[in-house]
C-alpha positions as CSV (number, residue, x, y, z in Angstrom):
1,M,-0.1,-0.3,-0.1
2,S,1.7,3.6,-1.1
3,G,1.5,6.6,1.0
4,R,2.6,7.3,4.2
5,A,1.1,8.4,7.4
6,A,2.6,10.6,10.0
7,V,2.2,8.6,13.8
8,T,1.2,11.5,16.2
9,G,0.3,9.3,18.7
10,F,0.3,5.9,20.5
11,G,-0.7,4.2,23.8
12,A,-0.8,0.5,25.2
13,V,-2.1,-1.6,27.8
14,T,-0.4,-4.7,28.2
15,P,0.6,-7.5,30.4
16,L,3.9,-5.1,31.2
17,G,2.0,-2.5,32.8
18,V,-0.1,0.5,31.7
19,G,1.2,2.9,29.2
20,A,3.6,2.7,26.0
21,D,6.8,3.8,27.9
22,V,6.5,0.9,30.4
23,L,6.0,-1.3,27.6
24,H,9.5,-0.2,26.4
25,R,11.3,-0.2,29.5
26,R,10.6,-3.5,30.6
27,A,10.8,-5.2,27.4
28,V,14.7,-3.6,27.2
29,E,15.1,-5.3,30.8
30,G,14.2,-8.7,29.6
31,A,10.9,-8.3,32.1
32,S,8.1,-10.9,31.3
33,G,4.3,-10.4,31.5
34,L,3.8,-14.0,31.6
35,V,2.4,-15.2,34.9
36,A,1.4,-18.8,35.0
37,G,1.0,-19.7,31.3
38,R,-0.9,-16.4,31.2
39,G,0.0,-12.9,30.2
40,L,-2.8,-10.3,31.9
41,C,-2.7,-6.9,32.6
42,A,-3.0,-7.3,35.8
43,D,-2.0,-3.6,37.1
44,F,-4.8,-2.6,34.5
45,T,-8.1,-0.8,36.7
46,P,-11.4,-0.1,34.2
47,E,-12.4,2.6,36.5
48,E,-9.8,4.8,36.2
49,F,-10.5,5.4,32.7
50,L,-14.2,5.0,32.7
51,G,-17.6,5.6,35.2
52,R,-19.1,2.6,36.8
53,K,-22.0,2.4,34.4
54,E,-20.0,2.7,31.3
55,V,-17.8,-0.2,32.7
56,R,-20.7,-2.2,33.5
57,R,-21.7,-1.5,29.8
58,A,-18.7,-2.4,28.1
59,D,-16.6,-5.6,28.0
60,R,-13.1,-5.9,29.0
61,F,-10.9,-5.7,25.7
62,T,-13.4,-2.6,24.9
63,H,-12.0,-0.9,28.3
64,L,-8.1,-1.7,27.2
65,A,-9.0,0.1,24.2
66,V,-9.9,3.3,25.9
67,A,-7.4,3.0,28.0
68,A,-4.7,3.2,25.3
69,A,-6.9,5.3,23.2
70,D,-6.5,7.4,26.0
71,E,-2.9,7.6,26.0
72,A,-2.6,7.9,22.3
73,L,-4.6,11.0,21.6
74,G,-3.2,12.2,24.9
75,R,0.3,12.3,23.2
76,A,-1.1,13.2,19.9
77,G,-2.1,16.9,21.5
78,W,-5.9,15.8,20.9
79,S,-8.8,16.5,23.4
80,T,-9.4,13.1,25.3
81,R,-13.0,14.0,25.7
82,G,-13.9,16.3,23.2
83,S,-13.7,17.1,19.0
84,P,-10.5,15.9,17.4
85,P,-8.2,18.6,16.1
86,Y,-9.9,17.9,12.6
87,P,-13.4,18.5,11.3
88,P,-14.7,15.3,13.2
89,E,-16.5,13.6,9.7
90,R,-12.8,13.9,8.3
91,V,-11.7,11.4,11.6
92,A,-12.1,7.4,10.8
93,C,-11.2,5.1,13.3
94,V,-10.6,1.6,12.4
95,I,-10.0,-1.5,15.5
96,G,-9.0,-4.8,15.3
97,T,-9.7,-7.7,17.5
98,G,-10.5,-11.5,17.3
99,V,-13.1,-12.3,19.1
100,G,-14.2,-9.2,20.2
101,G,-16.3,-9.3,24.0
102,V,-15.7,-13.2,24.5
103,R,-15.4,-12.6,28.1
104,S,-19.2,-11.3,28.4
105,H,-20.6,-13.7,25.9
106,E,-19.2,-16.6,28.3
107,A,-20.5,-15.0,31.7
108,Q,-24.0,-15.0,30.1
109,L,-23.9,-18.1,29.2
110,A,-23.4,-18.8,32.8
111,R,-26.1,-17.0,33.7
112,L,-28.3,-18.5,31.3
113,A,-27.3,-21.8,32.5
114,Q,-27.7,-21.2,35.9
115,H,-30.7,-18.8,36.0
116,G,-32.5,-19.0,33.2
117,D,-33.0,-16.5,30.1
118,A,-34.9,-14.1,31.7
119,F,-31.5,-13.1,33.5
120,V,-29.6,-12.6,30.8
121,S,-28.3,-9.2,30.2
122,A,-29.8,-6.9,27.7
123,L,-27.0,-5.7,27.0
124,L,-25.0,-8.6,25.6
125,A,-24.9,-8.0,22.0
126,P,-23.5,-4.7,22.3
127,M,-21.1,-5.6,24.6
128,M,-19.5,-8.8,22.6
129,M,-20.1,-7.3,19.3
130,P,-16.7,-7.0,17.4
131,N,-17.2,-3.5,16.6
132,A,-17.7,-2.3,19.9
133,A,-14.2,-0.9,20.7
134,A,-14.1,1.3,17.7
135,A,-17.9,2.4,18.4
136,H,-17.1,3.4,22.0
137,L,-13.9,5.1,20.8
138,A,-15.9,7.0,18.0
139,M,-18.4,8.3,20.6
140,R,-15.9,9.1,23.4
141,Y,-13.8,11.5,21.1
142,G,-16.4,12.7,18.8
143,L,-15.0,11.0,15.7
144,R,-17.7,10.9,12.7
145,G,-15.6,9.7,9.8
146,E,-15.8,6.1,8.9
147,S,-15.4,3.5,12.0
148,Y,-15.4,-0.5,11.7
149,C,-13.6,-3.4,12.7
150,V,-11.4,-5.8,11.5
151,A,-11.3,-9.0,12.5
152,S,-8.6,-11.4,10.8
153,A,-7.4,-13.1,13.9
154,C,-3.9,-12.3,14.6
155,A,-3.5,-10.3,11.8
156,A,-6.5,-7.7,13.2
157,G,-4.2,-5.0,14.6
158,A,-2.1,-4.9,11.8
159,Q,-4.9,-5.0,9.2
160,A,-6.3,-2.1,11.3
161,I,-3.3,-0.1,10.8
162,G,-3.3,-0.5,7.2
163,S,-6.7,0.1,6.5
164,G,-6.4,3.5,8.3
165,L,-3.4,4.3,5.7
166,R,-5.2,3.3,3.2
167,I,-8.2,5.8,4.3
168,L,-6.0,8.5,4.4
169,A,-4.2,7.7,1.1
170,A,-7.9,7.4,-0.8
171,G,-7.9,11.2,0.7
172,E,-10.8,10.4,2.9
173,A,-9.8,11.1,6.1
174,D,-6.6,13.6,7.3
175,A,-6.2,11.4,10.5
176,V,-7.4,8.2,11.9
177,V,-7.5,6.3,15.0
178,V,-6.3,2.4,14.5
179,G,-5.1,0.1,16.8
180,G,-6.3,-3.6,17.9
181,A,-7.8,-4.6,21.3
182,E,-8.3,-8.3,23.0
183,A,-9.2,-9.7,26.5
184,A,-9.4,-13.3,25.1
185,V,-7.8,-15.0,27.8
186,S,-10.8,-17.2,29.0
187,P,-11.1,-21.0,30.0
188,V,-12.9,-21.8,26.9
189,L,-10.3,-20.4,24.4
190,H,-8.0,-22.0,26.4
191,A,-8.8,-25.8,26.2
192,G,-10.0,-24.6,22.2
193,F,-5.9,-23.8,21.5
194,R,-4.6,-26.3,23.9
195,N,-6.8,-29.2,22.2
196,A,-5.6,-28.1,18.8
197,G,-2.0,-27.9,19.8
198,A,-1.3,-24.7,19.3
199,L,-0.5,-23.8,23.2
200,S,2.3,-24.4,25.0
201,P,2.2,-27.1,27.4
202,T,5.1,-26.8,29.2
203,G,3.9,-23.0,30.2
204,R,6.5,-21.5,28.5
205,S,6.9,-19.7,25.0
206,V,10.2,-19.0,23.5
207,P,9.6,-18.0,19.8
208,F,12.3,-19.5,17.6
209,A,13.6,-22.0,20.2
210,R,14.8,-25.2,19.6
211,D,12.4,-26.9,21.8
212,R,9.6,-24.1,21.5
213,D,5.9,-25.8,21.8
214,G,3.1,-23.0,21.4
215,F,2.2,-20.1,22.3
216,L,0.5,-18.6,25.5
217,P,-2.3,-16.4,25.4
218,G,-2.4,-12.5,26.9
219,E,-4.6,-9.7,26.8
220,G,-4.0,-6.0,25.8
221,A,-4.6,-2.7,23.4
222,G,-2.5,-0.5,21.1
223,I,-3.8,2.3,19.8
224,L,-2.2,4.8,17.3
225,V,-3.0,8.0,15.9
226,L,-2.4,8.3,12.1
227,E,-2.7,11.9,10.3
228,R,-1.8,12.7,7.2
229,P,1.8,14.2,7.1
230,E,1.3,17.4,5.7
231,A,-1.5,17.8,7.8
232,A,0.0,16.9,11.3
233,A,3.1,19.3,10.0
234,A,0.3,22.0,9.3
235,R,-1.0,22.0,13.4
236,G,2.4,21.7,14.4
237,A,2.0,18.0,15.8
238,T,4.9,16.5,16.6
239,V,5.8,13.1,14.6
240,L,6.8,10.4,16.6
241,G,7.1,7.6,13.8
242,E,5.9,6.9,10.0
243,I,3.8,4.2,8.4
244,L,5.8,3.7,5.3
245,G,4.6,1.2,3.6
246,Y,1.8,-2.0,3.9
247,G,1.5,-5.5,2.7
248,A,-1.2,-8.0,3.0
249,T,-1.6,-11.2,1.2
250,S,-4.0,-14.4,1.8
251,D,-2.1,-17.9,2.1
252,A,-5.4,-19.6,0.3
253,H,-4.1,-22.5,2.2
254,H,-5.5,-23.8,5.3
255,L,-7.5,-21.9,8.7
256,T,-4.8,-22.8,11.0
257,A,-1.6,-23.9,9.5
258,P,0.8,-21.7,7.6
259,E,1.2,-22.5,3.7
260,P,4.9,-24.3,3.8
261,S,6.4,-22.3,1.1
262,A,6.0,-19.1,2.6
263,R,5.2,-17.2,-0.8
264,A,2.1,-15.4,0.2
265,A,3.7,-14.6,3.4
266,A,6.7,-13.4,1.5
267,R,5.0,-11.0,-0.9
268,A,3.2,-9.3,2.0
269,V,6.7,-8.5,3.2
270,T,8.0,-7.6,-0.7
271,T,4.5,-5.6,-1.0
272,A,5.4,-3.7,2.0
273,L,8.6,-2.7,1.0
274,E,8.0,-1.7,-2.5
275,A,5.0,0.3,-1.0
276,A,8.0,1.9,1.4
277,G,10.5,2.3,-1.3
278,R,12.9,0.4,0.8
279,A,15.4,-2.0,0.1
280,P,16.0,-5.3,2.4
281,H,19.4,-3.7,3.3
282,Q,17.6,-0.4,4.8
283,I,16.0,-2.9,7.4
284,A,17.7,-2.2,10.8
285,Y,15.3,-4.8,12.8
286,V,12.1,-7.1,12.4
287,N,10.0,-7.2,15.2
288,A,8.5,-10.8,14.1
289,H,5.0,-12.1,14.6
290,G,6.8,-15.0,16.1
291,T,4.3,-17.4,18.0
292,G,6.7,-20.1,19.4
293,T,4.9,-23.4,17.4
294,V,6.4,-25.4,15.5
295,L,5.1,-24.1,12.2
296,N,4.5,-20.4,12.0
297,D,8.5,-20.0,13.6
298,R,9.1,-21.9,10.4
299,A,7.0,-20.2,7.9
300,E,8.0,-17.1,9.1
301,A,11.8,-17.4,8.7
302,T,11.2,-18.6,5.3
303,A,9.1,-16.1,4.4
304,L,11.5,-13.0,5.8
305,R,14.4,-15.2,4.2
306,L,12.5,-15.2,0.6
307,A,12.0,-11.6,0.7
308,L,15.1,-10.5,2.5
309,G,18.0,-12.5,1.0
310,E,21.0,-12.9,2.2
311,H,20.7,-9.2,4.3
312,L,18.3,-11.5,6.4
313,A,21.3,-12.9,8.6
314,A,22.5,-9.3,9.4
315,V,19.0,-8.2,11.1
316,P,18.1,-8.3,14.7
317,I,14.9,-10.3,15.0
318,S,12.5,-10.7,18.3
319,S,9.2,-11.4,19.4
320,S,7.2,-9.8,21.7
321,K,5.1,-12.3,22.4
322,S,8.0,-14.0,24.4
323,Y,7.0,-11.4,27.4
324,L,3.6,-10.1,26.6
325,G,1.9,-14.0,25.2
326,H,-0.2,-13.9,22.3
327,L,-2.7,-10.4,22.1
328,L,-4.5,-12.4,19.1
329,G,-5.8,-9.3,17.5
330,A,-4.1,-7.0,19.4
331,A,-1.0,-7.8,18.6
332,G,-0.2,-6.4,15.4
333,A,-1.0,-3.1,16.7
334,V,0.9,-3.4,20.3
335,E,4.2,-5.3,18.4
336,A,3.6,-1.9,16.1
337,I,3.9,0.1,18.7
338,A,6.9,-1.8,20.5
339,T,8.7,-1.4,16.9
340,L,8.4,2.4,17.1
341,L,9.7,2.5,20.2
342,A,12.6,0.3,19.6
343,L,13.7,2.5,16.8
344,R,12.9,5.9,18.4
345,H,15.4,4.4,21.5
346,A,17.7,2.7,19.1
347,T,17.0,-0.4,21.4
348,A,15.6,-3.5,20.2
349,P,14.0,-5.8,22.7
350,P,15.1,-9.2,23.3
351,T,13.1,-12.4,22.8
352,V,13.1,-13.2,26.4
353,G,13.9,-16.5,27.3
354,L,15.8,-17.7,24.0
355,R,19.2,-19.4,24.6
356,D,18.9,-22.4,22.0
357,P,17.5,-21.1,19.1
358,D,16.9,-23.7,16.5
359,E,19.4,-23.4,13.8
360,R,16.8,-25.3,11.2
361,L,15.6,-22.0,10.7
362,G,18.9,-20.8,9.3
363,K,20.9,-18.1,10.1
364,L,19.1,-15.3,11.9
365,D,20.3,-12.5,14.0
366,H,18.1,-13.1,17.4
367,V,18.2,-10.5,19.9
368,H,19.2,-12.2,23.2
369,T,19.6,-9.1,25.1
370,A,18.6,-5.4,24.8
371,R,20.3,-4.6,21.4
372,S,21.4,-1.3,20.4
373,L,20.1,-0.1,16.7
374,P,21.4,2.7,14.6
375,A,20.5,6.3,16.0
376,D,20.8,8.1,13.0
377,G,19.7,8.0,9.3
378,R,16.0,7.5,10.0
379,P,16.2,3.5,10.3
380,T,13.3,1.7,9.6
381,A,12.1,-1.4,11.0
382,L,9.4,-4.7,9.9
383,S,6.2,-5.4,12.4
384,T,5.3,-8.9,11.0
385,S,1.8,-10.4,11.3
386,F,0.2,-13.4,10.2
387,G,-3.0,-14.6,11.4
388,F,-5.1,-17.9,11.6
389,G,-7.1,-18.4,8.1
390,G,-3.6,-17.2,6.3
391,H,-4.2,-13.2,6.6
392,N,-0.6,-12.1,6.4
393,A,-0.1,-8.3,7.0
394,V,3.2,-6.4,7.1
395,L,4.0,-2.5,8.1
396,V,7.0,-1.3,7.7
397,L,7.8,1.7,9.9
398,A,10.4,4.6,10.9
399,A,11.4,6.5,13.7
400,G,10.3,10.3,14.0
401,A,11.3,12.9,16.3
402,T,13.0,12.0,19.4
403,E,11.8,13.2,22.4
404,G,13.5,13.0,26.3
405,G,10.3,11.4,27.7
406,D,9.8,8.9,25.7
């Protein structure tokens, strides 16, 4: 996807804590938010961001989206409860999720089974619908442009960002609030993923390790404010980074297993690079999808090698899922923010726990401990997302202005 977007704000709530700065600081320290095989946002309290009535009327994935969006809009210099700095009809909102309000759904199923249909909440549908987060953000911030949800499993957050890029490139908006949110750490999904062989039975998720055995579930949200570069400059906004290119393809192969040749995934990488006007040797870091399953890590390494060629061996690569767990539909957005922060601070976070890389994946420059990245020349990075259903989404990102507080 051609066309660029200025990132003027971002915010995150993750198992490492509340706030994007906390995400980066603890990640480069090698900390992990995974406890007892799950990545929960234990430090997050919805009532700090929403009134009690609002909390009761929304699912946790929406709560997380609101908290991340408040940070993102505040960082962008927008009002967090009012009109945006553009005509409201010129601001869109696209939020990705994998399953939406699954926790509310499960809670009401339990009420139905225990007490009968008269006790099922009348708010169940608006709480569980996947577009609830996008709708809540549009209402909260007065965004009257197009708003919708992207529901493409583990690629949803990245595809939401790509969709926002397209909206801006088409001239349909001056700014877009984009990202992903998920709160799907639930007993039924846990059981389903476990029985499908995707979850780590040992309770430790180490992408790219020789003995890797699956991912661990996590929850969280990542929200970004994208603006047309000329519009951001006109209002004097600080540009924190740029989305330079986006590429997306489909495997058209299997609902859960990646296509072994990885040709479609590699094409997504190549398309994103071409849209960004970047060559493989200009990539300074890869924030990998890196789920920690045998098939996905193998397919991703193959795709990156096809797209980047011999340069891949010299590019630092790490996976955020090693310390956050798999955030499903929120993963691509949170990982894009983690990538931008790595570029802004010129420091790549490690793949936590990786000590014995799988040599069958070929030569990869794994980040075992925090690694310095180039600080000059607008360094560029890749953030990859490959979802169930064969959805491949790749973002090319660049650093923006630096700030002492970021």
